[in-house]
C-alpha positions in Angstrom: 2.2 15.3 7.4 3.4 11.7 7.5 1.0 9.2 6.0 1.5 5.6 7.2 0.1 2.8 5.1 -2.4 1.8 7.7 -3.9 5.3 7.6 -4.8 5.1 3.9 -6.5 1.7 4.0 -9.9 3.2 4.6 -9.7 5.6 1.7 -12.6 4.5 -0.6 -10.5 3.9 -3.7 -9.8 0.1 -3.6 -6.6 0.1 -1.7 -7.9 -2.2 1.0 -8.7 -4.7 -1.7 -5.1 -4.5 -3.0 -3.8 -5.0 0.6 -6.1 -8.0 1.1 -4.7 -9.6 -2.1 -1.1 -9.3 -0.9 0.3 -12.7 0.0 2.5 -11.7 3.0 3.8 -14.6 5.0 4.4 -13.2 8.5 2.5 -11.0 10.9 5.8 -9.1 11.5 5.9 -8.2 7.7 2.3 -7.0 7.8 3.1 -4.8 10.8 6.2 -3.4 9.1 4.1 -2.6 5.9 1.3 -1.0 7.8 3.8 1.2 9.6 5.6 2.2 6.4 5.5 5.8 5.4 4.5 7.2 2.0 7.5 8.0 -0.1 7.7 11.5 -1.5 11.3 11.5 -2.7 12.1 10.4 -6.2 15.2 8.5 -5.1 13.3 6.4 -2.6 10.5 5.6 -5.1 13.0 4.7 -7.8 14.9 2.5 -5.4 11.8 0.6 -4.5 10.9 -0.1 -8.1 14.6 -0.9 -9.0 14.3 -3.8 -6.5 11.0 -4.9 -8.1 12.4 -4.7 -11.6 15.3 -6.9 -10.5 13.1 -9.6 -8.9 10.2 -9.8 -11.4 12.2 -11.4 -14.3 13.7 -13.9 -11.9 10.2 -15.2 -11.1 10.0 -16.6 -14.6 13.0 -18.9 -13.9 11.9 -22.2 -12.5 14.9 -22.4 -10.1 14.1 -19.0 -8.6 10.4 -19.7 -8.4 11.2 -22.9 -6.6 13.5 -21.1 -4.2 10.9 -18.4 -3.5 8.4 -21.1 -2.5 10.9 -22.4 0.1 11.7 -18.9 1.2 8.0 -18.2 1.8 7.8 -21.3 4.0 10.8 -20.0 6.0 9.3 -16.5 6.2 6.0 -17.9 7.6 8.0 -18.8 10.7 9.3 -15.3 11.2 8.2 -13.8 14.6 7.9 -10.3 15.8 10.6 -10.2 18.5 11.1 -6.4 18.6 10.2 -6.2 22.3 12.9 -8.8 23.1 15.5 -6.8 21.1 14.5 -3.7 23.1 14.9 -5.6 26.4 18.3 -6.9 25.2 19.4 -3.4 24.3 18.3 -2.1 27.7 20.4 -4.6 29.6 17.8 -7.3 30.5 18.8 -10.9 30.9 16.8 -12.8 28.3 14.8 -15.9 29.2 14.9 -19.2 27.4 11.9 -18.3 25.1 13.5 -15.0 24.1 16.9 -16.8 23.4 15.0 -19.4 21.4 13.3 -16.7 19.3 16.6 -15.1 18.5 18.1 -18.5 17.6 15.1 -19.2 15.3 15.6 -15.8 13.6 19.2 -16.6 12.9 18.4 -20.0 11.5 15.7 -18.6 9.2 18.1 -15.9 8.1 20.9 -18.4 7.4 18.5 -20.7 5.5 17.2 -17.9 3.3 20.7 -16.6 2.7 21.7 -20.0 1.5 18.7 -20.2 -0.9 19.4 -16.7 -2.3 23.2 -17.2 -2.7 22.7 -19.0 -6.0 21.1 -15.9 -7.6 22.9 -12.7 -8.4 20.5 -10.2 -6.8 21.1 -7.1 -4.7 17.4 -6.5 -3.9 17.4 -8.7 -0.8 19.7 -7.3 1.9 20.7 -10.4 4.0 22.9 -10.0 7.0 25.4 -12.6 8.3 24.1 -14.0 11.6 26.5 -16.9 11.9 28.1 -15.6 15.0 24.7 -15.1 16.7 23.7 -18.6 15.8 27.0 -20.1 17.1 26.4 -18.4 20.4 23.0 -20.0 20.8 23.8 -23.3 19.1 27.2 -24.2 20.4 26.8 -27.9 19.4 26.0 -26.9 15.8 22.8 -28.9 15.6 20.9 -26.1 13.8 17.5 -27.1 15.1 14.8 -24.6 16.1 14.8 -25.2 19.9 16.9 -23.7 22.7 18.4 -25.3 25.8 21.2 -24.3 28.2 23.5 -26.9 26.6 26.0 -28.8 28.6 28.7 -27.5 26.3 28.3 -24.0 27.8 29.9 -25.1 31.1 31.8 -28.2 32.3 30.6 -27.5 35.8 27.0 -27.5 34.7 27.6 -30.8 32.8 29.0 -32.4 36.0 26.1 -31.2 38.1 23.5 -32.5 35.7 25.4 -35.9 35.6 25.5 -36.1 39.4 21.8 -35.3 39.6 21.0 -38.0 37.2 23.2 -40.5 39.0 21.3 -39.7 42.2 18.1 -40.7 40.4 17.0 -37.1 40.7 16.8 -37.4 44.5 19.5 -35.0 45.6 17.4 -31.8 46.1 20.5 -29.5 46.6 21.7 -30.0 43.0 18.8 -28.4 41.1 19.4 -25.2 43.0 23.1 -25.2 41.9 22.1 -26.1 38.4 19.6 -23.2 38.2 22.4 -20.8 39.4 24.7 -22.0 36.6 21.9 -21.7 34.0 21.1 -18.2 35.0 24.7 -17.2 34.9 24.9 -18.6 31.3 21.8 -16.7 30.3 23.4 -13.5 31.7 26.6 -14.3 29.7 24.7 -15.0 26.5 22.6 -11.9 26.9 25.8 -9.8 27.4 27.3 -11.4 24.3 24.2 -10.9 22.2 23.8 -7.3 23.4 26.9 -6.4 21.3 24.8 -7.6 18.2 21.4 -6.2 19.1 21.5 -3.9 16.1 22.4 -6.8 13.8 19.5 -8.8 15.2 17.1 -5.9 14.7 18.3 -5.3 11.1 18.0 -9.0 10.3 14.4 -9.0 11.5 13.6 -5.9 9.4 15.4 -7.2 6.3 13.5 -10.5 6.3 10.2 -8.6 6.7 11.1 -6.3 3.8 12.1 -9.4 1.7 8.7 -10.9 2.5 6.9 -7.6 1.4 9.0 -7.4 -1.8 8.3 -11.0 -2.8 4.5 -10.4 -2.1 4.5 -7.2 -4.2 6.2 -8.9 -7.1 3.9 -11.9 -7.0 0.9 -9.6 -6.9 2.1 -7.7 -10.0 2.0 -11.0 -11.9 -1.3 -12.2 -10.4 -3.3 -9.0 -10.9 -1.6 -8.0 -14.2 -0.2 -4.8 -12.7 2.7 -2.8 -14.2 5.9 -1.2 -12.8 5.6 2.5 -13.4 8.1 5.1 -14.5 8.7 8.1 -12.3 7.7 11.3 -14.2 10.2 14.1 -13.9 8.2 16.7 -15.8 5.2 16.9 -13.4 3.0 15.2 -15.9 1.1 12.0 -15.0 0.0 9.7 -17.8 -1.8 6.3 -17.7 -2.6 4.0 -20.6 -5.1 1.3 -19.8 -5.8 2.4 -16.2 -8.2 0.1 -14.3 -9.5 -0.6 -10.8 -8.7 -4.2 -9.8 -11.5 -4.5 -7.2 -14.2 -3.3 -9.7 -12.7 -5.4 -12.4 -13.0 -8.5 -10.2 -16.6 -7.7 -9.4 -17.4 -7.3 -13.1 -15.6 -10.4 -14.0 -17.7 -12.4 -11.5 -20.8 -10.9 -13.2 -19.4 -12.0 -16.6 -18.9 -8.4 -17.6 -15.8 -6.6 -18.9 -14.1 -3.6 -17.4 -13.3 -0.7 -19.8 -9.9 0.6 -19.2 -9.1 4.3 -19.3 -6.4 6.5 -20.9 -5.8 9.7 -19.0 -3.0 12.3 -18.6 -2.8 15.6 -16.6 0.0 17.9 -15.4 0.8 20.7 -12.9 0.3 23.3 -15.6 -3.5 23.4 -15.5 -6.3 21.6 -13.6 -8.0 18.8 -15.6 -11.8 19.0 -15.7 -13.7 15.8 -16.7 -17.3 16.3 -17.7 -20.0 13.7 -18.4 -23.4 12.5 -17.3 -24.0 10.5 -14.1 -23.1 6.8 -14.5 -20.3 7.9 -16.9 -17.6 6.5 -14.7 -16.1 9.9 -13.6 -16.1 9.0 -9.9 -14.5 5.6 -10.6 -11.8 7.3 -12.6 -11.0 9.7 -9.7 -10.9 6.8 -7.2 -8.7 4.8 -9.5 -6.3 7.8 -9.9 -6.2 8.0 -6.1 -5.5 4.3 -5.9 -2.7 4.4 -8.5 -1.0 7.4 -6.8 -1.1 5.7 -3.4 0.2 2.4 -4.7 3.0 4.3 -6.5 4.1 6.1 -3.4 4.1 2.9 -1.3 6.0 1.0 -4.0 3.3 -1.4 -5.3 2.5 -2.4 -8.9 0.1 -0.1 -10.7 -3.2 -1.2 -12.3 -2.5 0.1 -15.7 -0.9 -1.1 -19.0 1.6 1.8 -18.8 2.1 4.5 -16.2 4.3 7.7 -15.8 3.5 9.1 -12.4 4.5 12.3 -10.6 5.4 12.1 -6.9 3.4 14.5 -4.6 3.5 15.4 -0.9 -0.1 14.9 -0.2 -3.2 13.2 -1.8 -6.7 14.5 -1.5 -9.7 12.5 -2.7 -13.1 14.1 -2.4 -15.8 11.7 -3.5 -19.3 10.7 -2.5 -21.8 11.9 0.1 -19.8 12.6 3.3 -22.6 13.9 5.4 -21.2 13.8 9.0 -24.0 13.4 11.5 -21.6 13.3 14.5 -20.2 16.7 13.5 -23.6 18.0 12.5 -22.4 18.7 9.0 -24.6 18.4 5.9 -23.3 16.9 2.7 -22.6 20.4 1.4 -20.7 21.5 4.6 -18.6 18.3 4.6 -17.8 18.8 1.0 -16.8 22.5 1.5 -14.7 21.7 4.6 -12.8 19.0 2.8 -12.0 21.2 -0.2 -11.0 24.0 2.1 -8.5 21.7 3.8 -7.0 20.9 0.5 -6.7 24.6 -0.5 -5.1 25.4 2.8 -2.5 22.7 2.1 -1.8 24.3 -1.3 -1.4 27.7 0.3 1.2 26.3 2.7 3.3 25.4 -0.4 2.6 21.7 -0.5 2.7 19.9 -3.8 -0.5 17.9 -3.9 -2.7 15.7 -6.0 -6.3 16.8 -5.5 -9.1 14.6 -6.9 -12.5 16.4 -6.5 -15.7 14.8 -7.6 -18.4 17.3 -8.6 -17.5 20.1 -6.2 -20.5 21.9 -4.7 -22.8 19.4 -6.3 -25.2 19.3 -3.3 -26.2 23.0 -3.5 -28.3 24.9 -6.1 -26.9 24.9 -9.6 -26.4 28.7 -9.8 -24.2 28.9 -6.7 -22.8 25.4 -7.3 -21.4 26.2 -10.7 -20.0 29.5 -9.4 -18.1 27.6 -6.7 -16.8 25.0 -9.2 -15.7 27.7 -11.6 -13.9 29.6 -8.8 -12.3 26.5 -7.4 -10.6 25.9 -10.8 -9.3 29.5 -10.7 -7.9 29.0 -7.2 -6.2 25.7 -8.1 -4.7 27.1 -11.3 -2.7 29.7 -9.3 -0.6 27.0 -7.4 1.9 24.4 -8.4 -0.2 21.2 -8.0 -1.8 18.3 -9.8 -5.6 18.6 -9.9 -8.4 16.6 -11.5 -12.1 17.6 -11.1 -15.3 16.2 -12.4 -18.6 18.1 -12.9 -21.9 18.0 -14.7 -22.3 21.7 -14.4 -21.7 23.9 -17.5 -18.2 25.4 -16.8 -16.6 28.1 -19.0 -13.4 28.6 -16.9 -10.4 28.9 -19.4 -7.8 27.9 -16.7 -8.2 24.2 -17.2 -7.9 21.4 -19.8 -11.0 19.4 -20.5 -11.9 15.8 -21.1 -15.4 14.3 -21.3 -16.8 10.8 -21.1 -17.5 9.8 -24.6 -21.0 8.9 -23.4 -24.0 6.9 -24.5 -23.5 5.0 -27.8 -25.7 2.4 -29.4 -27.6 1.7 -26.2 -24.6 1.4 -23.9 -22.2 3.6 -22.1 -18.7 4.3 -23.6 -16.5 5.3 -20.7 -13.6 6.5 -22.9 -12.3 10.0 -22.2 -11.9 12.3 -25.2 -10.7 15.9 -25.5 -13.4 18.5 -25.1 -13.4 22.2 -26.1 -17.0 23.0 -25.2 -18.3 24.5 -22.0 -21.6 22.5 -21.7 -21.8 19.2 -19.9 -23.4 16.3 -21.9 -27.2 16.0 -21.7 -27.7 12.2 -21.4 -29.6 11.7 -18.2 -32.9 10.8 -19.9 -31.1 8.3 -22.2 -29.4 6.7 -19.3 -32.7 6.6 -17.3 -34.4 5.0 -20.3 -31.7 2.3 -20.5 -32.4 1.5 -16.9 -36.1 0.8 -17.6 -37.3 3.7 -15.5 -41.0 4.4 -15.7 -41.7 5.5 -19.3 -44.4 8.1 -18.4 -42.0 9.9 -16.2 -39.3 9.9 -18.8 -41.7 11.1 -21.6 -43.0 14.0 -19.4 -39.5 15.0 -18.6 -38.6 15.1 -22.3 -41.6 17.3 -23.0 -40.6 19.6 -20.2 -37.1 19.9 -21.7 -38.5 20.6 -25.2 -40.6 23.4 -23.7 -37.6 25.0 -22.0 -35.5 24.8 -25.2 
């Protein structure tokens, strides 16, 4: 299953926020990014981050930073002329607008090539379009306009001079001029057709340069990190955070508590904790980090070692589907079933499942959660689940949210060897100023049961 970047933007993990914060200069570059496919091969992922690692230190040099500002101005003029390139390839005679667009592309490319030539970097692949530019700019003026220049044809030059001398009254001459001009367009199109692949590659390389610069600048502005590719099927984060939520909290003058977490393909990881303990945010942020990793972005963490996977499954929240007549429970079960089917086809996946079977009764819900862990443990995969059920399954490693301390929630994850989920609902309700009579009666009911 090929996952294009545009298809993951609606996953509720914060990736659309990251995309919105990406300072891409041209609409072509955005289109190229949106159509990019998720990388699953280690070589491709490492290559993407090698390019970022080469460019990032250069941004600290004033001369390079200044050059980047000029390059971004040039990239803002980049147009999507893929349809014109297709027409050229298929044998069409290009009109003056299309020839102008190709000339503009060549000028932008040459200007950016000149700006980058002073820096020793292989991250930007820049093609030599001098020949294309010479075809469309025979007088060497290097201005972004196009005209069937007199220098293309002595006969055309003479006709234009004669027409001018007639004070533009001889109506036979314009027809002759138009024939010569169309012949020159045909000749130019024929000559350019030999270079259609160069033109197409130039357009793509400039878009990729735009995307690379934007990703590097975003790493600096959002305090992201370049990850390491994990080769032992163990994913580890130190100081993991969700930039969108961090931004919201910052506006409210509150601080985001970062998370340390690790898990592997050896056993599913089970996170327990009460509601409002940040378990769902952790799963969504793990999904965000994995997606960013496999699309070559910076990672919201202080340090990250990440395992590439074939597919990513995030199951969070109330997905009741009225159009499909599915209840919350049914939607939850169908989504998890889809993930299991992928596992059984031999796909190496990351599954992030928030409180499986949480919307049914606790007896059957806990049985479904226990058995899901058993199923997942049988297959090579990366799995993180959360629950507030009491789970005794031995086929998983366990972390729990540290919990309520001194009147506030501590979202740190600590190792857990117990099988009971924390009992903190009443404490949290009390901290929210929920009706005291209700809370007191609930506490008495708990005391009776115990």
